[in-house]
C-alpha positions in Angstrom: 101.4 126.4 105.5 102.1 122.7 104.8 104.5 123.6 102.0 106.4 125.9 104.4 106.6 123.1 106.9 107.8 120.6 104.2 110.4 123.1 103.0 111.7 123.6 106.6 111.9 119.9 107.1 113.8 119.4 103.9 116.2 122.2 104.7 116.9 120.6 108.1 117.5 117.2 106.6 119.9 118.6 104.0 121.7 120.7 106.7 122.2 117.6 108.9 123.8 115.5 106.2 126.8 116.0 104.0 125.0 114.6 100.9 123.9 117.0 98.2 120.2 116.7 97.4 119.1 117.1 93.9 115.4 116.3 94.7 113.1 115.5 97.5 110.5 112.7 97.3 107.2 113.6 99.0 104.3 111.2 99.2 100.8 112.4 100.0 98.0 109.9 100.8 94.4 110.5 101.8 91.7 109.1 103.8 93.2 106.3 105.8 90.0 105.0 107.1 89.1 102.2 109.6 85.6 100.7 109.7 84.5 98.4 112.5 85.3 95.3 110.5 88.8 96.5 109.9 89.2 97.3 113.6 88.0 93.9 114.6 90.4 92.2 112.1 93.4 94.3 113.4 92.7 93.6 117.1 95.4 91.4 118.7 94.9 89.0 121.7 96.8 91.4 124.0 94.3 94.3 123.2 96.6 96.2 120.8 96.0 96.6 117.1 98.2 95.8 114.1 97.3 97.4 110.8 100.5 96.2 109.0 98.6 93.8 106.7 96.4 96.7 105.5 99.4 98.5 104.2 101.6 95.7 102.9 101.0 96.6 99.3 102.1 100.2 99.7 104.8 99.8 102.3 107.6 100.0 99.8 106.4 103.3 98.3 105.9 105.0 101.6 109.3 103.8 102.9 111.1 105.2 99.8 109.7 108.7 100.2 111.8 111.3 102.1 108.6 112.6 103.6 105.3 110.8 103.8 102.1 112.4 104.9 98.7 110.7 105.1 95.3 111.9 106.3 93.9 109.7 109.1 90.1 109.8 108.8 88.7 107.7 111.5 87.7 107.9 115.2 90.5 107.6 117.7 88.8 109.0 120.8 87.8 105.6 122.2 84.5 104.0 123.0 81.7 104.2 122.2 82.7 103.6 118.6 79.6 102.9 116.5 81.2 102.4 113.0 80.1 103.2 109.5 78.3 105.4 108.7 78.1 107.1 112.1 81.6 108.2 113.0 
């Protein structure tokens, strides 16, 4: 199923440009996790979060991929968040 979606996306990208593609760079990453200490470190004074520092070492690789897919493995439903190991 995922490969079908990737193929459809690649076909759409190729059809919308005049460039001829000889290859497609796909990046897969797994388990982007956020524990309570990471959430606390990313919290900004205005109540938002910035995780940019967490990904500064891989930003170049992700940006160079034509398609990048990562598995977000953390709670995003809101409070009460208890943290590791009780997600």
